[in-house]
mmCIF entry with sequence, helices, sheets and N, C-alpha, C, O atoms, coordinates in Angstrom:
data_MODEL
# 
_entry.id   MODEL 
# 
_entity.id                         1 
_entity.type                       polymer 
_entity.pdbx_number_of_molecules   1 
# 
_entity_poly.entity_id                      1 
_entity_poly.type                           'polypeptide(L)' 
_entity_poly.nstd_linkage                   no 
_entity_poly.nstd_monomer                   no 
_entity_poly.pdbx_seq_one_letter_code       MAKPNYSFEKRQREIAKKKKNDEKAARKRDARTDKAPSSTGDASAPAPQQPE 
_entity_poly.pdbx_seq_one_letter_code_can   MAKPNYSFEKRQREIAKKKKNDEKAARKRDARTDKAPSSTGDASAPAPQQPE 
_entity_poly.pdbx_strand_id                 A 
# 
loop_
_entity_poly_seq.entity_id 
_entity_poly_seq.num 
_entity_poly_seq.mon_id 
_entity_poly_seq.hetero 
1 1  MET n 
1 2  ALA n 
1 3  LYS n 
1 4  PRO n 
1 5  ASN n 
1 6  TYR n 
1 7  SER n 
1 8  PHE n 
1 9  GLU n 
1 10 LYS n 
1 11 ARG n 
1 12 GLN n 
1 13 ARG n 
1 14 GLU n 
1 15 ILE n 
1 16 ALA n 
1 17 LYS n 
1 18 LYS n 
1 19 LYS n 
1 20 LYS n 
1 21 ASN n 
1 22 ASP n 
1 23 GLU n 
1 24 LYS n 
1 25 ALA n 
1 26 ALA n 
1 27 ARG n 
1 28 LYS n 
1 29 ARG n 
1 30 ASP n 
1 31 ALA n 
1 32 ARG n 
1 33 THR n 
1 34 ASP n 
1 35 LYS n 
1 36 ALA n 
1 37 PRO n 
1 38 SER n 
1 39 SER n 
1 40 THR n 
1 41 GLY n 
1 42 ASP n 
1 43 ALA n 
1 44 SER n 
1 45 ALA n 
1 46 PRO n 
1 47 ALA n 
1 48 PRO n 
1 49 GLN n 
1 50 GLN n 
1 51 PRO n 
1 52 GLU n 
# 
_struct_asym.id          A 
_struct_asym.entity_id   1 
# 
_struct_conf.conf_type_id            HELX_P 
_struct_conf.id                      HELX_P1 
_struct_conf.pdbx_PDB_helix_id       AA1 
_struct_conf.beg_label_comp_id       TYR 
_struct_conf.beg_label_asym_id       A 
_struct_conf.beg_label_seq_id        6 
_struct_conf.pdbx_beg_PDB_ins_code   ? 
_struct_conf.end_label_comp_id       THR 
_struct_conf.end_label_asym_id       A 
_struct_conf.end_label_seq_id        40 
_struct_conf.pdbx_end_PDB_ins_code   ? 
_struct_conf.beg_auth_comp_id        TYR 
_struct_conf.beg_auth_asym_id        A 
_struct_conf.beg_auth_seq_id         6 
_struct_conf.end_auth_comp_id        THR 
_struct_conf.end_auth_asym_id        A 
_struct_conf.end_auth_seq_id         40 
_struct_conf.pdbx_PDB_helix_class    1 
_struct_conf.details                 ? 
_struct_conf.pdbx_PDB_helix_length   35 
# 
_struct_conf_type.id          HELX_P 
_struct_conf_type.criteria    ? 
_struct_conf_type.reference   ? 
# 
loop_
_atom_site.group_PDB 
_atom_site.id 
_atom_site.type_symbol 
_atom_site.label_atom_id 
_atom_site.label_alt_id 
_atom_site.label_comp_id 
_atom_site.label_asym_id 
_atom_site.label_entity_id 
_atom_site.label_seq_id 
_atom_site.pdbx_PDB_ins_code 
_atom_site.Cartn_x 
_atom_site.Cartn_y 
_atom_site.Cartn_z 
_atom_site.occupancy 
_atom_site.B_iso_or_equiv 
_atom_site.pdbx_formal_charge 
_atom_site.auth_seq_id 
_atom_site.auth_comp_id 
_atom_site.auth_asym_id 
_atom_site.auth_atom_id 
_atom_site.pdbx_PDB_model_num 
ATOM 1   N N  . MET A 1 1  ? -26.241 -28.403 -18.357 1.00 0.00 ? 1  MET A N  1 
ATOM 2   C CA . MET A 1 1  ? -26.616 -28.687 -19.734 1.00 0.00 ? 1  MET A CA 1 
ATOM 3   C C  . MET A 1 1  ? -25.444 -29.325 -20.468 1.00 0.00 ? 1  MET A C  1 
ATOM 4   O O  . MET A 1 1  ? -24.299 -28.914 -20.282 1.00 0.00 ? 1  MET A O  1 
ATOM 5   N N  . ALA A 1 2  ? -25.720 -30.328 -21.300 1.00 0.00 ? 2  ALA A N  1 
ATOM 6   C CA . ALA A 1 2  ? -24.665 -31.033 -22.017 1.00 0.00 ? 2  ALA A CA 1 
ATOM 7   C C  . ALA A 1 2  ? -24.170 -30.255 -23.175 1.00 0.00 ? 2  ALA A C  1 
ATOM 8   O O  . ALA A 1 2  ? -24.918 -29.501 -23.797 1.00 0.00 ? 2  ALA A O  1 
ATOM 9   N N  . LYS A 1 3  ? -22.851 -30.433 -23.493 1.00 0.00 ? 3  LYS A N  1 
ATOM 10  C CA . LYS A 1 3  ? -22.292 -29.775 -24.682 1.00 0.00 ? 3  LYS A CA 1 
ATOM 11  C C  . LYS A 1 3  ? -22.683 -30.500 -25.941 1.00 0.00 ? 3  LYS A C  1 
ATOM 12  O O  . LYS A 1 3  ? -22.832 -31.721 -25.908 1.00 0.00 ? 3  LYS A O  1 
ATOM 13  N N  . PRO A 1 4  ? -22.861 -29.797 -27.075 1.00 0.00 ? 4  PRO A N  1 
ATOM 14  C CA . PRO A 1 4  ? -23.178 -30.489 -28.265 1.00 0.00 ? 4  PRO A CA 1 
ATOM 15  C C  . PRO A 1 4  ? -21.938 -31.230 -28.796 1.00 0.00 ? 4  PRO A C  1 
ATOM 16  O O  . PRO A 1 4  ? -20.815 -30.732 -28.711 1.00 0.00 ? 4  PRO A O  1 
ATOM 17  N N  . ASN A 1 5  ? -22.165 -32.391 -29.327 1.00 0.00 ? 5  ASN A N  1 
ATOM 18  C CA . ASN A 1 5  ? -21.102 -33.240 -29.835 1.00 0.00 ? 5  ASN A CA 1 
ATOM 19  C C  . ASN A 1 5  ? -20.989 -33.005 -31.338 1.00 0.00 ? 5  ASN A C  1 
ATOM 20  O O  . ASN A 1 5  ? -21.640 -33.683 -32.133 1.00 0.00 ? 5  ASN A O  1 
ATOM 21  N N  . TYR A 1 6  ? -20.156 -32.040 -31.718 1.00 0.00 ? 6  TYR A N  1 
ATOM 22  C CA . TYR A 1 6  ? -20.028 -31.621 -33.111 1.00 0.00 ? 6  TYR A CA 1 
ATOM 23  C C  . TYR A 1 6  ? -19.401 -32.746 -33.969 1.00 0.00 ? 6  TYR A C  1 
ATOM 24  O O  . TYR A 1 6  ? -19.714 -32.874 -35.152 1.00 0.00 ? 6  TYR A O  1 
ATOM 25  N N  . SER A 1 7  ? -18.564 -33.511 -33.391 1.00 0.00 ? 7  SER A N  1 
ATOM 26  C CA . SER A 1 7  ? -17.915 -34.623 -34.169 1.00 0.00 ? 7  SER A CA 1 
ATOM 27  C C  . SER A 1 7  ? -18.962 -35.607 -34.595 1.00 0.00 ? 7  SER A C  1 
ATOM 28  O O  . SER A 1 7  ? -18.968 -36.055 -35.741 1.00 0.00 ? 7  SER A O  1 
ATOM 29  N N  . PHE A 1 8  ? -19.870 -35.959 -33.670 1.00 0.00 ? 8  PHE A N  1 
ATOM 30  C CA . PHE A 1 8  ? -20.947 -36.918 -33.976 1.00 0.00 ? 8  PHE A CA 1 
ATOM 31  C C  . PHE A 1 8  ? -21.845 -36.350 -35.112 1.00 0.00 ? 8  PHE A C  1 
ATOM 32  O O  . PHE A 1 8  ? -22.172 -37.041 -36.076 1.00 0.00 ? 8  PHE A O  1 
ATOM 33  N N  . GLU A 1 9  ? -22.210 -35.105 -34.955 1.00 0.00 ? 9  GLU A N  1 
ATOM 34  C CA . GLU A 1 9  ? -23.097 -34.488 -35.978 1.00 0.00 ? 9  GLU A CA 1 
ATOM 35  C C  . GLU A 1 9  ? -22.425 -34.446 -37.337 1.00 0.00 ? 9  GLU A C  1 
ATOM 36  O O  . GLU A 1 9  ? -23.067 -34.678 -38.362 1.00 0.00 ? 9  GLU A O  1 
ATOM 37  N N  . LYS A 1 10 ? -21.157 -34.154 -37.346 1.00 0.00 ? 10 LYS A N  1 
ATOM 38  C CA . LYS A 1 10 ? -20.405 -34.070 -38.611 1.00 0.00 ? 10 LYS A CA 1 
ATOM 39  C C  . LYS A 1 10 ? -20.360 -35.469 -39.261 1.00 0.00 ? 10 LYS A C  1 
ATOM 40  O O  . LYS A 1 10 ? -20.558 -35.632 -40.465 1.00 0.00 ? 10 LYS A O  1 
ATOM 41  N N  . ARG A 1 11 ? -20.094 -36.446 -38.420 1.00 0.00 ? 11 ARG A N  1 
ATOM 42  C CA . ARG A 1 11 ? -20.010 -37.826 -38.945 1.00 0.00 ? 11 ARG A CA 1 
ATOM 43  C C  . ARG A 1 11 ? -21.369 -38.264 -39.478 1.00 0.00 ? 11 ARG A C  1 
ATOM 44  O O  . ARG A 1 11 ? -21.428 -38.927 -40.513 1.00 0.00 ? 11 ARG A O  1 
ATOM 45  N N  . GLN A 1 12 ? -22.467 -37.911 -38.798 1.00 0.00 ? 12 GLN A N  1 
ATOM 46  C CA . GLN A 1 12 ? -23.763 -38.260 -39.299 1.00 0.00 ? 12 GLN A CA 1 
ATOM 47  C C  . GLN A 1 12 ? -24.064 -37.590 -40.651 1.00 0.00 ? 12 GLN A C  1 
ATOM 48  O O  . GLN A 1 12 ? -24.661 -38.215 -41.527 1.00 0.00 ? 12 GLN A O  1 
ATOM 49  N N  . ARG A 1 13 ? -23.650 -36.311 -40.825 1.00 0.00 ? 13 ARG A N  1 
ATOM 50  C CA . ARG A 1 13 ? -23.835 -35.622 -42.105 1.00 0.00 ? 13 ARG A CA 1 
ATOM 51  C C  . ARG A 1 13 ? -23.000 -36.305 -43.191 1.00 0.00 ? 13 ARG A C  1 
ATOM 52  O O  . ARG A 1 13 ? -23.458 -36.460 -44.323 1.00 0.00 ? 13 ARG A O  1 
ATOM 53  N N  . GLU A 1 14 ? -21.780 -36.713 -42.847 1.00 0.00 ? 14 GLU A N  1 
ATOM 54  C CA . GLU A 1 14 ? -20.937 -37.371 -43.849 1.00 0.00 ? 14 GLU A CA 1 
ATOM 55  C C  . GLU A 1 14 ? -21.545 -38.695 -44.263 1.00 0.00 ? 14 GLU A C  1 
ATOM 56  O O  . GLU A 1 14 ? -21.539 -39.028 -45.449 1.00 0.00 ? 14 GLU A O  1 
ATOM 57  N N  . ILE A 1 15 ? -22.077 -39.470 -43.302 1.00 0.00 ? 15 ILE A N  1 
ATOM 58  C CA . ILE A 1 15 ? -22.757 -40.722 -43.615 1.00 0.00 ? 15 ILE A CA 1 
ATOM 59  C C  . ILE A 1 15 ? -23.941 -40.517 -44.520 1.00 0.00 ? 15 ILE A C  1 
ATOM 60  O O  . ILE A 1 15 ? -24.130 -41.247 -45.493 1.00 0.00 ? 15 ILE A O  1 
ATOM 61  N N  . ALA A 1 16 ? -24.741 -39.516 -44.197 1.00 0.00 ? 16 ALA A N  1 
ATOM 62  C CA . ALA A 1 16 ? -25.921 -39.251 -45.039 1.00 0.00 ? 16 ALA A CA 1 
ATOM 63  C C  . ALA A 1 16 ? -25.514 -38.841 -46.445 1.00 0.00 ? 16 ALA A C  1 
ATOM 64  O O  . ALA A 1 16 ? -26.144 -39.244 -47.422 1.00 0.00 ? 16 ALA A O  1 
ATOM 65  N N  . LYS A 1 17 ? -24.471 -38.047 -46.545 1.00 0.00 ? 17 LYS A N  1 
ATOM 66  C CA . LYS A 1 17 ? -23.982 -37.604 -47.859 1.00 0.00 ? 17 LYS A CA 1 
ATOM 67  C C  . LYS A 1 17 ? -23.485 -38.776 -48.670 1.00 0.00 ? 17 LYS A C  1 
ATOM 68  O O  . LYS A 1 17 ? -23.787 -38.877 -49.859 1.00 0.00 ? 17 LYS A O  1 
ATOM 69  N N  . LYS A 1 18 ? -22.715 -39.679 -48.041 1.00 0.00 ? 18 LYS A N  1 
ATOM 70  C CA . LYS A 1 18 ? -22.178 -40.860 -48.683 1.00 0.00 ? 18 LYS A CA 1 
ATOM 71  C C  . LYS A 1 18 ? -23.316 -41.761 -49.181 1.00 0.00 ? 18 LYS A C  1 
ATOM 72  O O  . LYS A 1 18 ? -23.275 -42.270 -50.301 1.00 0.00 ? 18 LYS A O  1 
ATOM 73  N N  . LYS A 1 19 ? -24.324 -41.946 -48.333 1.00 0.00 ? 19 LYS A N  1 
ATOM 74  C CA . LYS A 1 19 ? -25.462 -42.806 -48.703 1.00 0.00 ? 19 LYS A CA 1 
ATOM 75  C C  . LYS A 1 19 ? -26.181 -42.222 -49.909 1.00 0.00 ? 19 LYS A C  1 
ATOM 76  O O  . LYS A 1 19 ? -26.554 -42.950 -50.830 1.00 0.00 ? 19 LYS A O  1 
ATOM 77  N N  . LYS A 1 20 ? -26.379 -40.888 -49.903 1.00 0.00 ? 20 LYS A N  1 
ATOM 78  C CA . LYS A 1 20 ? -27.053 -40.253 -51.030 1.00 0.00 ? 20 LYS A CA 1 
ATOM 79  C C  . LYS A 1 20 ? -26.271 -40.414 -52.301 1.00 0.00 ? 20 LYS A C  1 
ATOM 80  O O  . LYS A 1 20 ? -26.859 -40.670 -53.352 1.00 0.00 ? 20 LYS A O  1 
ATOM 81  N N  . ASN A 1 21 ? -24.926 -40.269 -52.244 1.00 0.00 ? 21 ASN A N  1 
ATOM 82  C CA . ASN A 1 21 ? -24.093 -40.428 -53.424 1.00 0.00 ? 21 ASN A CA 1 
ATOM 83  C C  . ASN A 1 21 ? -24.076 -41.853 -53.919 1.00 0.00 ? 21 ASN A C  1 
ATOM 84  O O  . ASN A 1 21 ? -24.080 -42.090 -55.127 1.00 0.00 ? 21 ASN A O  1 
ATOM 85  N N  . ASP A 1 22 ? -24.056 -42.824 -52.990 1.00 0.00 ? 22 ASP A N  1 
ATOM 86  C CA . ASP A 1 22 ? -24.089 -44.215 -53.393 1.00 0.00 ? 22 ASP A CA 1 
ATOM 87  C C  . ASP A 1 22 ? -25.406 -44.538 -54.085 1.00 0.00 ? 22 ASP A C  1 
ATOM 88  O O  . ASP A 1 22 ? -25.404 -45.243 -55.094 1.00 0.00 ? 22 ASP A O  1 
ATOM 89  N N  . GLU A 1 23 ? -26.543 -44.038 -53.567 1.00 0.00 ? 23 GLU A N  1 
ATOM 90  C CA . GLU A 1 23 ? -27.840 -44.295 -54.238 1.00 0.00 ? 23 GLU A CA 1 
ATOM 91  C C  . GLU A 1 23 ? -27.845 -43.677 -55.654 1.00 0.00 ? 23 GLU A C  1 
ATOM 92  O O  . GLU A 1 23 ? -28.340 -44.272 -56.611 1.00 0.00 ? 23 GLU A O  1 
ATOM 93  N N  . LYS A 1 24 ? -27.292 -42.498 -55.742 1.00 0.00 ? 24 LYS A N  1 
ATOM 94  C CA . LYS A 1 24 ? -27.232 -41.839 -57.066 1.00 0.00 ? 24 LYS A CA 1 
ATOM 95  C C  . LYS A 1 24 ? -26.388 -42.645 -58.027 1.00 0.00 ? 24 LYS A C  1 
ATOM 96  O O  . LYS A 1 24 ? -26.780 -42.852 -59.176 1.00 0.00 ? 24 LYS A O  1 
ATOM 97  N N  . ALA A 1 25 ? -25.229 -43.105 -57.572 1.00 0.00 ? 25 ALA A N  1 
ATOM 98  C CA . ALA A 1 25 ? -24.378 -43.894 -58.432 1.00 0.00 ? 25 ALA A CA 1 
ATOM 99  C C  . ALA A 1 25 ? -25.036 -45.213 -58.838 1.00 0.00 ? 25 ALA A C  1 
ATOM 100 O O  . ALA A 1 25 ? -24.862 -45.688 -59.960 1.00 0.00 ? 25 ALA A O  1 
ATOM 101 N N  . ALA A 1 26 ? -25.802 -45.800 -57.896 1.00 0.00 ? 26 ALA A N  1 
ATOM 102 C CA . ALA A 1 26 ? -26.552 -47.056 -58.237 1.00 0.00 ? 26 ALA A CA 1 
ATOM 103 C C  . ALA A 1 26 ? -27.574 -46.804 -59.292 1.00 0.00 ? 26 ALA A C  1 
ATOM 104 O O  . ALA A 1 26 ? -27.739 -47.598 -60.218 1.00 0.00 ? 26 ALA A O  1 
ATOM 105 N N  . ARG A 1 27 ? -28.271 -45.688 -59.159 1.00 0.00 ? 27 ARG A N  1 
ATOM 106 C CA . ARG A 1 27 ? -29.302 -45.348 -60.172 1.00 0.00 ? 27 ARG A CA 1 
ATOM 107 C C  . ARG A 1 27 ? -28.660 -45.140 -61.546 1.00 0.00 ? 27 ARG A C  1 
ATOM 108 O O  . ARG A 1 27 ? -29.180 -45.605 -62.560 1.00 0.00 ? 27 ARG A O  1 
ATOM 109 N N  . LYS A 1 28 ? -27.528 -44.439 -61.567 1.00 0.00 ? 28 LYS A N  1 
ATOM 110 C CA . LYS A 1 28 ? -26.822 -44.207 -62.829 1.00 0.00 ? 28 LYS A CA 1 
ATOM 111 C C  . LYS A 1 28 ? -26.362 -45.550 -63.422 1.00 0.00 ? 28 LYS A C  1 
ATOM 112 O O  . LYS A 1 28 ? -26.533 -45.801 -64.615 1.00 0.00 ? 28 LYS A O  1 
ATOM 113 N N  . ARG A 1 29 ? -25.776 -46.411 -62.569 1.00 0.00 ? 29 ARG A N  1 
ATOM 114 C CA . ARG A 1 29 ? -25.322 -47.711 -63.025 1.00 0.00 ? 29 ARG A CA 1 
ATOM 115 C C  . ARG A 1 29 ? -26.446 -48.534 -63.614 1.00 0.00 ? 29 ARG A C  1 
ATOM 116 O O  . ARG A 1 29 ? -26.290 -49.156 -64.665 1.00 0.00 ? 29 ARG A O  1 
ATOM 117 N N  . ASP A 1 30 ? -27.626 -48.535 -62.907 1.00 0.00 ? 30 ASP A N  1 
ATOM 118 C CA . ASP A 1 30 ? -28.760 -49.282 -63.424 1.00 0.00 ? 30 ASP A CA 1 
ATOM 119 C C  . ASP A 1 30 ? -29.230 -48.723 -64.739 1.00 0.00 ? 30 ASP A C  1 
ATOM 120 O O  . ASP A 1 30 ? -29.589 -49.484 -65.637 1.00 0.00 ? 30 ASP A O  1 
ATOM 121 N N  . ALA A 1 31 ? -29.238 -47.420 -64.879 1.00 0.00 ? 31 ALA A N  1 
ATOM 122 C CA . ALA A 1 31 ? -29.681 -46.821 -66.107 1.00 0.00 ? 31 ALA A CA 1 
ATOM 123 C C  . ALA A 1 31 ? -28.764 -47.175 -67.278 1.00 0.00 ? 31 ALA A C  1 
ATOM 124 O O  . ALA A 1 31 ? -29.217 -47.442 -68.392 1.00 0.00 ? 31 ALA A O  1 
ATOM 125 N N  . ARG A 1 32 ? -27.461 -47.169 -66.990 1.00 0.00 ? 32 ARG A N  1 
ATOM 126 C CA . ARG A 1 32 ? -26.509 -47.550 -68.042 1.00 0.00 ? 32 ARG A CA 1 
ATOM 127 C C  . ARG A 1 32 ? -26.669 -49.037 -68.425 1.00 0.00 ? 32 ARG A C  1 
ATOM 128 O O  . ARG A 1 32 ? -26.614 -49.357 -69.613 1.00 0.00 ? 32 ARG A O  1 
ATOM 129 N N  . THR A 1 33 ? -26.857 -49.915 -67.499 1.00 0.00 ? 33 THR A N  1 
ATOM 130 C CA . THR A 1 33 ? -26.952 -51.325 -67.816 1.00 0.00 ? 33 THR A CA 1 
ATOM 131 C C  . THR A 1 33 ? -28.312 -51.604 -68.475 1.00 0.00 ? 33 THR A C  1 
ATOM 132 O O  . THR A 1 33 ? -28.394 -52.537 -69.273 1.00 0.00 ? 33 THR A O  1 
ATOM 133 N N  . ASP A 1 34 ? -29.344 -50.875 -68.197 1.00 0.00 ? 34 ASP A N  1 
ATOM 134 C CA . ASP A 1 34 ? -30.610 -51.055 -68.884 1.00 0.00 ? 34 ASP A CA 1 
ATOM 135 C C  . ASP A 1 34 ? -30.554 -50.556 -70.346 1.00 0.00 ? 34 ASP A C  1 
ATOM 136 O O  . ASP A 1 34 ? -31.181 -51.150 -71.222 1.00 0.00 ? 34 ASP A O  1 
ATOM 137 N N  . LYS A 1 35 ? -29.824 -49.493 -70.603 1.00 0.00 ? 35 LYS A N  1 
ATOM 138 C CA . LYS A 1 35 ? -29.728 -48.959 -71.924 1.00 0.00 ? 35 LYS A CA 1 
ATOM 139 C C  . LYS A 1 35 ? -28.746 -49.700 -72.800 1.00 0.00 ? 35 LYS A C  1 
ATOM 140 O O  . LYS A 1 35 ? -28.939 -49.769 -74.014 1.00 0.00 ? 35 LYS A O  1 
ATOM 141 N N  . ALA A 1 36 ? -27.715 -50.247 -72.230 1.00 0.00 ? 36 ALA A N  1 
ATOM 142 C CA . ALA A 1 36 ? -26.655 -50.879 -73.023 1.00 0.00 ? 36 ALA A CA 1 
ATOM 143 C C  . ALA A 1 36 ? -27.151 -52.027 -73.909 1.00 0.00 ? 36 ALA A C  1 
ATOM 144 O O  . ALA A 1 36 ? -26.864 -52.008 -75.106 1.00 0.00 ? 36 ALA A O  1 
ATOM 145 N N  . PRO A 1 37 ? -27.880 -53.030 -73.389 1.00 0.00 ? 37 PRO A N  1 
ATOM 146 C CA . PRO A 1 37 ? -28.327 -54.130 -74.245 1.00 0.00 ? 37 PRO A CA 1 
ATOM 147 C C  . PRO A 1 37 ? -29.333 -53.663 -75.332 1.00 0.00 ? 37 PRO A C  1 
ATOM 148 O O  . PRO A 1 37 ? -29.299 -54.177 -76.450 1.00 0.00 ? 37 PRO A O  1 
ATOM 149 N N  . SER A 1 38 ? -30.201 -52.721 -75.023 1.00 0.00 ? 38 SER A N  1 
ATOM 150 C CA . SER A 1 38 ? -31.208 -52.305 -75.987 1.00 0.00 ? 38 SER A CA 1 
ATOM 151 C C  . SER A 1 38 ? -30.571 -51.536 -77.136 1.00 0.00 ? 38 SER A C  1 
ATOM 152 O O  . SER A 1 38 ? -31.113 -51.566 -78.241 1.00 0.00 ? 38 SER A O  1 
ATOM 153 N N  . SER A 1 39 ? -29.472 -50.861 -76.939 1.00 0.00 ? 39 SER A N  1 
ATOM 154 C CA . SER A 1 39 ? -28.850 -50.100 -78.019 1.00 0.00 ? 39 SER A CA 1 
ATOM 155 C C  . SER A 1 39 ? -28.189 -51.036 -79.029 1.00 0.00 ? 39 SER A C  1 
ATOM 156 O O  . SER A 1 39 ? -28.103 -50.691 -80.208 1.00 0.00 ? 39 SER A O  1 
ATOM 157 N N  . THR A 1 40 ? -27.724 -52.200 -78.604 1.00 0.00 ? 40 THR A N  1 
ATOM 158 C CA . THR A 1 40 ? -27.059 -53.160 -79.550 1.00 0.00 ? 40 THR A CA 1 
ATOM 159 C C  . THR A 1 40 ? -28.127 -53.993 -80.264 1.00 0.00 ? 40 THR A C  1 
ATOM 160 O O  . THR A 1 40 ? -27.879 -54.424 -81.390 1.00 0.00 ? 40 THR A O  1 
ATOM 161 N N  . GLY A 1 41 ? -29.291 -54.240 -79.679 1.00 0.00 ? 41 GLY A N  1 
ATOM 162 C CA . GLY A 1 41 ? -30.337 -54.994 -80.333 1.00 0.00 ? 41 GLY A CA 1 
ATOM 163 C C  . GLY A 1 41 ? -30.172 -56.508 -80.099 1.00 0.00 ? 41 GLY A C  1 
ATOM 164 O O  . GLY A 1 41 ? -31.044 -57.279 -80.501 1.00 0.00 ? 41 GLY A O  1 
ATOM 165 N N  . ASP A 1 42 ? -29.092 -56.943 -79.470 1.00 0.00 ? 42 ASP A N  1 
ATOM 166 C CA . ASP A 1 42 ? -28.867 -58.361 -79.283 1.00 0.00 ? 42 ASP A CA 1 
ATOM 167 C C  . ASP A 1 42 ? -29.590 -58.905 -78.072 1.00 0.00 ? 42 ASP A C  1 
ATOM 168 O O  . ASP A 1 42 ? -29.628 -60.122 -77.890 1.00 0.00 ? 42 ASP A O  1 
ATOM 169 N N  . ALA A 1 43 ? -30.156 -58.073 -77.253 1.00 0.00 ? 43 ALA A N  1 
ATOM 170 C CA . ALA A 1 43 ? -30.814 -58.560 -76.053 1.00 0.00 ? 43 ALA A CA 1 
ATOM 171 C C  . ALA A 1 43 ? -32.046 -59.392 -76.364 1.00 0.00 ? 43 ALA A C  1 
ATOM 172 O O  . ALA A 1 43 ? -32.352 -60.317 -75.611 1.00 0.00 ? 43 ALA A O  1 
ATOM 173 N N  . SER A 1 44 ? -32.782 -59.097 -77.466 1.00 0.00 ? 44 SER A N  1 
ATOM 174 C CA . SER A 1 44 ? -33.993 -59.838 -77.762 1.00 0.00 ? 44 SER A CA 1 
ATOM 175 C C  . SER A 1 44 ? -33.677 -61.196 -78.427 1.00 0.00 ? 44 SER A C  1 
ATOM 176 O O  . SER A 1 44 ? -34.520 -62.093 -78.396 1.00 0.00 ? 44 SER A O  1 
ATOM 177 N N  . ALA A 1 45 ? -32.519 -61.360 -79.010 1.00 0.00 ? 45 ALA A N  1 
ATOM 178 C CA . ALA A 1 45 ? -32.165 -62.588 -79.713 1.00 0.00 ? 45 ALA A CA 1 
ATOM 179 C C  . ALA A 1 45 ? -31.757 -63.632 -78.618 1.00 0.00 ? 45 ALA A C  1 
ATOM 180 O O  . ALA A 1 45 ? -31.030 -63.297 -77.682 1.00 0.00 ? 45 ALA A O  1 
ATOM 181 N N  . PRO A 1 46 ? -32.220 -64.847 -78.751 1.00 0.00 ? 46 PRO A N  1 
ATOM 182 C CA . PRO A 1 46 ? -31.802 -65.883 -77.760 1.00 0.00 ? 46 PRO A CA 1 
ATOM 183 C C  . PRO A 1 46 ? -30.383 -66.309 -78.010 1.00 0.00 ? 46 PRO A C  1 
ATOM 184 O O  . PRO A 1 46 ? -29.895 -66.287 -79.140 1.00 0.00 ? 46 PRO A O  1 
ATOM 185 N N  . ALA A 1 47 ? -29.740 -66.691 -76.960 1.00 0.00 ? 47 ALA A N  1 
ATOM 186 C CA . ALA A 1 47 ? -28.327 -67.098 -77.007 1.00 0.00 ? 47 ALA A CA 1 
ATOM 187 C C  . ALA A 1 47 ? -28.320 -68.515 -77.701 1.00 0.00 ? 47 ALA A C  1 
ATOM 188 O O  . ALA A 1 47 ? -29.200 -69.342 -77.463 1.00 0.00 ? 47 ALA A O  1 
ATOM 189 N N  . PRO A 1 48 ? -27.286 -68.747 -78.567 1.00 0.00 ? 48 PRO A N  1 
ATOM 190 C CA . PRO A 1 48 ? -27.225 -70.048 -79.230 1.00 0.00 ? 48 PRO A CA 1 
ATOM 191 C C  . PRO A 1 48 ? -26.888 -71.138 -78.223 1.00 0.00 ? 48 PRO A C  1 
ATOM 192 O O  . PRO A 1 48 ? -26.135 -70.932 -77.272 1.00 0.00 ? 48 PRO A O  1 
ATOM 193 N N  . GLN A 1 49 ? -27.484 -72.327 -78.472 1.00 0.00 ? 49 GLN A N  1 
ATOM 194 C CA . GLN A 1 49 ? -27.263 -73.474 -77.568 1.00 0.00 ? 49 GLN A CA 1 
ATOM 195 C C  . GLN A 1 49 ? -25.942 -74.135 -77.909 1.00 0.00 ? 49 GLN A C  1 
ATOM 196 O O  . GLN A 1 49 ? -25.615 -74.322 -79.081 1.00 0.00 ? 49 GLN A O  1 
ATOM 197 N N  . GLN A 1 50 ? -25.186 -74.489 -76.884 1.00 0.00 ? 50 GLN A N  1 
ATOM 198 C CA . GLN A 1 50 ? -23.900 -75.148 -77.033 1.00 0.00 ? 50 GLN A CA 1 
ATOM 199 C C  . GLN A 1 50 ? -24.140 -76.664 -76.981 1.00 0.00 ? 50 GLN A C  1 
ATOM 200 O O  . GLN A 1 50 ? -24.744 -77.124 -76.011 1.00 0.00 ? 50 GLN A O  1 
ATOM 201 N N  . PRO A 1 51 ? -23.727 -77.431 -77.915 1.00 0.00 ? 51 PRO A N  1 
ATOM 202 C CA . PRO A 1 51 ? -23.865 -78.886 -77.858 1.00 0.00 ? 51 PRO A CA 1 
ATOM 203 C C  . PRO A 1 51 ? -22.887 -79.452 -76.792 1.00 0.00 ? 51 PRO A C  1 
ATOM 204 O O  . PRO A 1 51 ? -21.758 -78.981 -76.646 1.00 0.00 ? 51 PRO A O  1 
ATOM 205 N N  . GLU A 1 52 ? -23.338 -80.413 -76.103 1.00 0.00 ? 52 GLU A N  1 
ATOM 206 C CA . GLU A 1 52 ? -22.514 -81.019 -75.054 1.00 0.00 ? 52 GLU A CA 1 
ATOM 207 C C  . GLU A 1 52 ? -21.816 -82.263 -75.498 1.00 0.00 ? 52 GLU A C  1 
ATOM 208 O O  . GLU A 1 52 ? -21.089 -82.876 -74.715 1.00 0.00 ? 52 GLU A O  1 
# 
């Protein structure tokens, strides 16, 4: 019978944990960027045109 490879299992758990934390951070970042323009009220106003 083969021995369990604890190092591999630990690494897989660490990878899963990091992925979960990255997804959570991305959701938080998206939520912040979505709320930021709406709180200032400037998002609905069109940007002024620059003459060339």
